[in-house]
Backbone as CSV, one residue per row, in Angstrom:
resi,resn,N_x,N_y,N_z,CA_x,CA_y,CA_z,C_x,C_y,C_z
1,UNK,0.830,-1.192,0.000,0.000,0.000,0.000,0.875,1.256,0.000
2,UNK,1.923,1.271,0.865,2.776,2.459,0.945,3.568,2.655,-0.350
3,UNK,3.996,1.553,-0.955,4.723,1.644,-2.234,3.815,2.239,-3.300
4,UNK,2.611,1.729,-3.394,1.660,2.204,-4.393,1.273,3.657,-4.142
5,UNK,1.059,4.011,-2.870,0.706,5.397,-2.554,1.772,6.366,-3.062
6,UNK,3.039,6.038,-2.852,4.109,6.969,-3.199,4.142,7.272,-4.692
7,UNK,4.126,6.260,-5.522,4.182,6.508,-6.964,2.894,7.166,-7.450
8,UNK,1.747,6.746,-6.934,0.489,7.351,-7.369,0.388,8.808,-6.935
9,UNK,0.832,9.107,-5.714,0.793,10.493,-5.259,1.659,11.368,-6.159
10,UNK,2.885,10.943,-6.409,3.804,11.770,-7.199,3.359,11.883,-8.661
11,UNK,2.872,10.814,-9.232,2.350,10.904,-10.600,1.130,11.813,-10.649
12,UNK,0.313,11.778,-9.602,-0.836,12.669,-9.517,-0.445,14.127,-9.366
13,UNK,0.785,14.375,-8.936,1.332,15.738,-8.807,2.218,16.074,-10.005
14,UNK,2.027,15.348,-11.094,2.677,15.628,-12.380,4.146,15.254,-12.453
15,UNK,4.581,14.279,-11.652,5.932,13.756,-11.845,5.997,13.150,-13.244
16,UNK,6.995,13.593,-14.016,7.153,13.113,-15.392,8.380,12.213,-15.472
17,UNK,8.406,11.271,-16.413,9.565,10.382,-16.537,10.895,11.124,-16.706
18,UNK,10.881,12.277,-17.333,12.119,13.033,-17.556,12.564,13.839,-16.336
19,UNK,11.739,13.888,-15.286,12.106,14.647,-14.084,13.269,13.988,-13.352
20,UNK,13.951,14.802,-12.556,15.024,14.323,-11.682,14.489,14.359,-10.259
21,UNK,14.556,13.206,-9.584,13.980,13.059,-8.258,15.049,12.656,-7.255
22,UNK,15.057,13.330,-6.119,15.918,12.992,-4.993,15.045,12.389,-3.911
23,UNK,15.321,11.150,-3.540,14.578,10.436,-2.504,15.387,10.533,-1.219
24,UNK,14.985,11.466,-0.367,15.686,11.748,0.878,15.216,10.750,1.932
25,UNK,16.121,9.890,2.389,15.734,8.818,3.302,15.126,7.667,2.523
26,UNK,15.795,7.239,1.469,15.240,6.256,0.530,15.069,4.867,1.126
27,UNK,15.765,4.562,2.208,15.660,3.238,2.808,16.017,2.151,1.822
28,UNK,15.298,1.039,1.904,15.563,-0.114,1.035,14.792,-0.032,-0.279
29,UNK,14.297,1.135,-0.607,13.597,1.421,-1.869,12.163,0.896,-1.905
30,UNK,11.488,0.868,-0.750,10.068,0.482,-0.749,9.314,1.364,-1.748
31,UNK,9.505,2.664,-1.679,8.884,3.559,-2.648,9.765,3.792,-3.861
32,UNK,11.051,3.562,-3.714,12.000,3.859,-4.776,11.911,2.959,-5.988
33,UNK,11.592,1.681,-5.789,11.557,0.746,-6.925,10.588,1.219,-8.010
34,UNK,9.329,1.514,-7.708,8.456,1.989,-8.793,8.861,3.355,-9.332
35,UNK,9.472,4.185,-8.495,9.933,5.495,-8.974,11.084,5.332,-9.962
36,UNK,12.033,4.483,-9.623,13.168,4.229,-10.521,12.672,3.652,-11.841
37,UNK,11.733,2.721,-11.750,11.181,2.099,-12.952,10.481,3.132,-13.831
38,UNK,9.787,4.083,-13.220,9.015,5.090,-13.937,9.897,6.179,-14.551
39,UNK,10.924,6.594,-13.824,11.772,7.700,-14.286,12.735,7.242,-15.374
40,UNK,13.143,8.195,-16.214,14.176,7.913,-17.210,15.477,7.546,-16.507
41,UNK,16.344,6.846,-17.222,17.641,6.444,-16.680,18.397,7.664,-16.162
42,UNK,18.961,7.535,-14.967,19.728,8.609,-14.366,18.896,9.636,-13.628
43,UNK,17.586,9.466,-13.594,16.713,10.461,-12.990,16.467,10.304,-11.501
44,UNK,16.998,9.242,-10.897,16.729,8.964,-9.478,18.017,8.971,-8.667
45,UNK,17.986,9.709,-7.552,19.064,9.674,-6.564,18.421,9.391,-5.212
46,UNK,18.923,8.379,-4.521,18.436,8.033,-3.193,19.534,8.216,-2.166
47,UNK,19.187,8.794,-1.017,20.137,9.044,0.070,19.569,8.467,1.358
48,UNK,20.423,7.844,2.142,20.030,7.366,3.460,21.236,7.476,4.393
49,UNK,20.959,7.544,5.694,22.037,7.674,6.677,22.624,6.318,7.072
50,UNK,21.984,5.234,6.654,22.428,3.895,7.053,23.070,3.170,5.870
51,UNK,24.367,2.920,5.974,25.101,2.236,4.904,24.511,0.855,4.620
52,UNK,24.145,0.109,5.664,23.610,-1.236,5.459,22.289,-1.218,4.691
53,UNK,21.535,-0.161,4.841,20.277,-0.016,4.105,20.556,0.262,2.630
54,UNK,21.564,1.055,2.356,21.949,1.321,0.964,22.460,0.047,0.300
55,UNK,23.197,-0.777,1.024,23.649,-2.069,0.487,22.441,-2.920,0.103
56,UNK,21.450,-2.982,0.981,20.234,-3.739,0.680,19.471,-3.115,-0.490
57,UNK,19.437,-1.781,-0.563,18.761,-1.102,-1.672,19.413,-1.463,-3.007
58,UNK,20.727,-1.543,-3.025,21.429,-1.927,-4.272,21.043,-3.341,-4.685
59,UNK,20.899,-4.237,-3.699,20.472,-5.601,-4.002,19.039,-5.603,-4.549
60,UNK,18.172,-4.747,-4.009,16.792,-4.633,-4.505,16.775,-4.162,-5.962
61,UNK,17.650,-3.220,-6.285,17.741,-2.750,-7.676,18.020,-3.910,-8.620
62,UNK,18.994,-4.734,-8.253,19.356,-5.880,-9.091,18.231,-6.902,-9.138
63,UNK,17.621,-7.167,-7.987,16.526,-8.131,-7.910,15.375,-7.747,-8.841
64,UNK,15.115,-6.442,-8.959,14.025,-5.949,-9.811,14.484,-5.645,-11.242
65,UNK,15.732,-5.951,-11.560,16.226,-5.763,-12.925,16.288,-4.317,-13.363
66,UNK,16.622,-3.424,-12.424,16.633,-1.991,-12.736,18.038,-1.398,-12.816
67,UNK,19.037,-2.226,-12.980,20.411,-1.725,-13.071,20.625,-0.764,-14.220
68,UNK,19.896,-0.966,-15.320,20.060,-0.093,-16.486,19.470,1.301,-16.268
69,UNK,18.751,1.512,-15.174,18.165,2.821,-14.874,19.187,3.783,-14.254
70,UNK,20.369,3.284,-13.953,21.479,4.106,-13.436,21.060,4.963,-12.238
71,UNK,20.320,4.368,-11.328,19.957,5.064,-10.092,21.211,5.266,-9.249
72,UNK,21.304,6.404,-8.593,22.411,6.698,-7.692,21.924,6.501,-6.268
73,UNK,22.639,5.690,-5.502,22.293,5.431,-4.101,23.490,5.786,-3.237
74,UNK,23.278,6.666,-2.263,24.366,7.176,-1.430,24.040,7.039,0.046
75,UNK,25.036,6.641,0.809,24.939,6.690,2.269,25.728,7.914,2.723
76,UNK,25.153,8.674,3.634,25.832,9.855,4.153,25.472,10.024,5.615
77,UNK,26.423,10.489,6.394,26.140,10.700,7.815,25.706,12.135,8.093
78,UNK,25.590,12.943,7.054,25.134,14.319,7.244,24.922,15.019,5.925
79,UNK,23.987,15.942,5.922,23.639,16.655,4.694,24.307,18.020,4.584
80,UNK,24.829,18.545,5.681,25.354,19.914,5.687,26.439,20.124,4.638
81,UNK,27.364,19.188,4.519,28.486,19.356,3.596,28.294,18.601,2.286
82,UNK,27.187,17.883,2.148,26.965,17.081,0.946,26.534,17.972,-0.213
83,UNK,27.261,17.886,-1.311,26.934,18.634,-2.528,26.837,17.630,-3.671
84,UNK,25.669,17.517,-4.271,25.444,16.526,-5.312,25.784,17.030,-6.708
85,UNK,25.993,18.335,-6.857,26.385,18.872,-8.150,25.278,18.860,-9.186
86,UNK,24.055,18.785,-8.755,22.915,18.814,-9.670,21.686,19.273,-8.913
87,UNK,20.644,19.617,-9.662,19.398,20.044,-9.022,18.293,19.043,-9.352
88,UNK,17.210,19.143,-8.592,16.130,18.166,-8.693,14.784,18.872,-8.850
89,UNK,13.959,18.275,-9.685,12.595,18.775,-9.881,11.725,18.435,-8.683
90,UNK,11.967,17.264,-8.111,11.204,16.787,-6.966,12.160,16.202,-5.937
91,UNK,11.967,16.609,-4.692,12.618,15.950,-3.558,11.488,15.282,-2.790
92,UNK,11.664,14.006,-2.492,10.634,13.197,-1.847,11.193,12.728,-0.508
93,UNK,10.483,13.031,0.562,10.910,12.639,1.910,9.721,11.992,2.609
94,UNK,9.452,10.732,2.241,8.290,10.048,2.790,8.671,9.371,4.106
95,UNK,7.990,9.781,5.159,8.243,9.273,6.520,9.699,9.488,6.926
96,UNK,10.200,10.685,6.635,11.591,11.030,6.938,11.667,12.220,7.901
97,UNK,11.028,13.336,7.568,11.103,14.501,8.454,10.514,14.210,9.829
98,UNK,9.600,13.261,9.901,9.023,12.897,11.202,10.058,12.264,12.125
99,UNK,11.200,11.839,11.557,12.249,11.200,12.349,13.457,12.115,12.563
100,UNK,13.292,13.408,12.323,14.407,14.345,12.470,14.170,15.297,13.631
101,UNK,15.183,15.427,14.478,15.111,16.460,15.512,15.251,17.817,14.826
102,UNK,15.140,18.883,15.595,15.132,20.228,15.004,16.393,20.527,14.201
103,UNK,17.554,20.148,14.716,18.811,20.434,14.017,18.875,19.693,12.682
104,UNK,18.456,18.433,12.655,18.483,17.663,11.412,17.418,18.158,10.426
105,UNK,16.284,18.617,10.944,15.266,19.204,10.073,15.821,20.440,9.366
106,UNK,16.463,21.316,10.112,17.067,22.529,9.521,18.085,22.143,8.451
107,UNK,18.924,21.161,8.767,19.958,20.704,7.829,19.317,20.144,6.556
108,UNK,18.251,19.368,6.707,17.576,18.775,5.547,16.938,19.841,4.669
109,UNK,16.334,20.844,5.280,15.699,21.903,4.484,16.737,22.778,3.795
110,UNK,17.845,23.055,4.447,18.914,23.822,3.802,19.525,23.026,2.647
111,UNK,19.730,21.724,2.845,20.229,20.845,1.788,19.263,20.849,0.607
112,UNK,17.981,20.722,0.905,16.966,20.738,-0.149,16.991,22.052,-0.915
113,UNK,17.046,23.158,-0.201,17.056,24.474,-0.868,18.241,24.597,-1.822
114,UNK,19.387,24.017,-1.468,20.578,24.070,-2.331,20.440,23.198,-3.572
115,UNK,19.607,22.168,-3.507,19.519,21.196,-4.597,18.206,21.224,-5.362
116,UNK,17.307,22.092,-4.975,15.999,22.170,-5.622,16.077,23.052,-6.865
117,UNK,15.580,22.537,-7.983,15.494,23.337,-9.202,14.621,24.562,-8.926
118,UNK,14.751,25.626,-9.723,13.982,26.843,-9.464,12.475,26.605,-9.283
119,UNK,11.883,25.725,-10.078,10.451,25.438,-9.949,10.206,24.112,-9.220
120,UNK,11.235,23.589,-8.571,11.136,22.295,-7.913,10.353,22.329,-6.614
121,UNK,9.999,21.127,-6.141,9.220,20.981,-4.916,9.785,19.856,-4.054
122,UNK,9.606,20.013,-2.761,9.866,18.950,-1.782,8.519,18.548,-1.204
123,UNK,8.196,17.265,-1.267,7.021,16.726,-0.605,7.489,15.924,0.597
124,UNK,6.843,16.148,1.746,7.204,15.432,2.964,5.982,15.307,3.865
125,UNK,5.775,14.116,4.401,4.701,13.939,5.372,5.262,14.167,6.778
126,UNK,4.429,14.744,7.637,4.854,15.108,8.988,3.726,14.881,9.982
127,UNK,4.102,14.749,11.246,3.140,14.742,12.341,2.969,16.183,12.793
128,UNK,1.750,16.679,12.738,1.485,18.042,13.171,0.746,17.976,14.501
129,UNK,1.279,18.698,15.472,0.660,18.738,16.783,1.704,18.928,17.863
130,UNK,1.266,18.821,19.087,2.143,19.014,20.242,2.122,17.731,21.061
131,UNK,3.161,16.930,20.933,3.320,15.710,21.720,4.795,15.546,22.046
132,UNK,5.058,14.792,23.081,6.450,14.460,23.402,6.991,13.537,22.312
133,UNK,8.268,13.686,21.970,8.848,12.806,20.950,8.777,11.338,21.380
134,UNK,8.577,10.481,20.403,8.619,9.043,20.631,9.858,8.470,19.981
135,UNK,9.834,7.200,19.654,10.977,6.569,19.017,10.548,5.444,18.095
136,UNK,11.380,5.175,17.081,11.164,4.083,16.139,12.525,3.663,15.580
137,UNK,12.935,2.432,15.809,14.169,1.854,15.284,15.374,2.775,15.458
138,UNK,15.486,3.364,16.631,16.622,4.231,16.928,16.478,5.669,16.468
139,UNK,15.384,5.995,15.797,15.122,7.355,15.331,14.025,7.970,16.193
140,UNK,14.056,9.288,16.384,12.948,9.923,17.099,11.695,9.960,16.225
141,UNK,10.562,10.067,16.851,9.302,10.341,16.152,8.840,11.693,16.677
142,UNK,8.864,12.688,15.802,8.652,14.080,16.198,7.261,14.579,15.817
143,UNK,6.735,15.438,16.692,5.488,16.165,16.471,5.818,17.641,16.599
144,UNK,5.373,18.427,15.628,5.612,19.869,15.666,4.354,20.593,15.203
145,UNK,4.171,21.824,15.671,3.103,22.647,15.084,3.468,22.989,13.636
146,UNK,2.483,23.185,12.810,2.735,23.562,11.420,3.591,24.816,11.341
147,UNK,3.425,25.729,12.284,4.218,26.962,12.300,5.709,26.675,12.437
148,UNK,6.076,25.594,13.113,7.497,25.248,13.254,8.087,24.874,11.890
149,UNK,7.303,24.178,11.054,7.776,23.850,9.703,7.862,25.111,8.846
150,UNK,6.908,26.005,9.004,6.938,27.263,8.249,8.152,28.092,8.634
151,UNK,8.479,28.152,9.916,9.650,28.912,10.376,10.945,28.299,9.854
152,UNK,11.060,26.968,9.948,12.267,26.287,9.461,12.408,26.466,7.954
153,UNK,11.298,26.395,7.234,11.324,26.601,5.788,11.809,28.006,5.451
154,UNK,11.269,28.992,6.143,11.651,30.387,5.881,13.150,30.587,6.092
155,UNK,13.700,30.011,7.155,15.139,30.146,7.417,15.978,29.525,6.303
156,UNK,15.428,28.523,5.616,16.148,27.872,4.515,15.853,28.519,3.162
157,UNK,15.023,29.575,3.145,14.670,30.222,1.883,13.546,29.514,1.144
158,UNK,12.749,28.770,1.892,11.635,28.029,1.307,10.322,28.523,1.905
159,UNK,9.227,28.158,1.264,7.906,28.366,1.833,7.206,27.021,1.826
160,UNK,6.204,26.874,2.685,5.549,25.578,2.831,4.037,25.730,2.731
161,UNK,3.406,24.689,2.197,1.945,24.632,2.091,1.500,23.255,2.579
162,UNK,0.433,23.230,3.342,-0.156,21.982,3.844,-1.151,21.476,2.806
163,UNK,-0.904,20.291,2.245,-1.790,19.725,1.230,-2.918,18.898,1.832
164,UNK,-2.842,18.616,3.138,-3.907,17.857,3.793,-3.411,16.570,4.406
165,UNK,-4.339,15.857,5.031,-4.025,14.588,5.677,-3.744,13.513,4.636
166,UNK,-2.820,12.607,4.948,-2.486,11.521,4.022,-3.718,10.706,3.646
167,UNK,-4.596,10.469,4.631,-5.799,9.694,4.351,-6.646,10.308,3.258
168,UNK,-6.712,11.625,3.205,-7.474,12.313,2.180,-6.760,12.380,0.843
169,UNK,-5.488,11.961,0.840,-4.684,11.989,-0.385,-4.468,10.592,-0.962
170,UNK,-5.178,9.592,-0.388,-5.088,8.237,-0.923,-4.308,7.260,-0.070
171,UNK,-3.761,7.707,1.050,-3.003,6.825,1.952,-3.993,6.205,2.928
172,UNK,-4.378,4.963,2.675,-5.371,4.291,3.509,-4.719,3.076,4.161
173,UNK,-3.973,3.320,5.232,-3.261,2.250,5.924,-4.133,1.568,6.968
174,UNK,-5.220,2.225,7.371,-6.026,1.705,8.449,-5.481,2.050,9.821
175,UNK,-4.347,2.748,9.851,-3.749,3.207,11.109,-4.018,4.707,11.191
176,UNK,-4.910,5.082,12.098,-5.386,6.467,12.164,-4.241,7.468,12.280
177,UNK,-3.238,7.185,13.105,-2.124,8.130,13.308,-1.334,8.337,12.020
178,UNK,-1.153,7.281,11.225,-0.431,7.422,9.956,-1.272,8.180,8.931
179,UNK,-2.540,7.819,8.832,-3.402,8.455,7.836,-3.690,9.916,8.171
180,UNK,-3.494,10.295,9.448,-3.708,11.686,9.868,-2.477,12.564,9.659
181,UNK,-1.319,11.959,9.347,-0.137,12.782,9.070,-0.451,13.746,7.932
182,UNK,0.199,14.902,7.944,-0.019,15.932,6.941,1.037,15.820,5.847
183,UNK,0.631,16.064,4.608,1.583,16.138,3.500,1.866,17.611,3.250
184,UNK,3.129,17.966,3.329,3.558,19.341,3.090,4.289,19.414,1.759
185,UNK,4.195,20.560,1.108,4.997,20.834,-0.087,5.801,22.103,0.189
186,UNK,7.099,22.006,-0.060,8.033,23.120,0.123,8.502,23.570,-1.255
187,UNK,8.612,24.901,-1.423,9.112,25.502,-2.672,10.053,26.628,-2.318
188,UNK,10.835,27.056,-3.298,11.645,28.257,-3.072,10.727,29.422,-2.767
189,UNK,11.078,30.209,-1.795,10.262,31.383,-1.416,10.331,32.422,-2.523
190,UNK,9.251,33.134,-2.665,9.262,34.214,-3.643,8.141,34.089,-4.539
């Protein structure tokens, strides 16, 4: 369901095969496999903080016969100094910003602003509200007011818009907390 939601959501937002997409927090390519298959060769870059996950993602690429798509998969321990030397039409951060503390959120938005094409967008789902942080597989689970995302976006030279709850956008997991997450779109300010 989550794999299908990701490709359908992005295609519904006019992702084209010729677009260049950066998958921030790509994991083992749960959403990446259909994206790589859909995009033209060389159009997909995936980044994750866990080297072992990138190793598994490379194996998934081969398993699905997508080696000819020339997807780039990178492990990095930080985004502040990472320069990819290219820009992206779409940055996709599905279930990623919810696992970032404030410092990592700022770093991710600044990284995105540096790599986003002039008309490019970042889509990211988030938990909106006021709750104590939780945890998942060694990562925090963060809740913030929407204003906190707007402030962080502004500091990075971006603006943000709330597109609505995931459940209303086609994400029907049956888990109320997941379906209630908000999908945000970030663009260059101006």
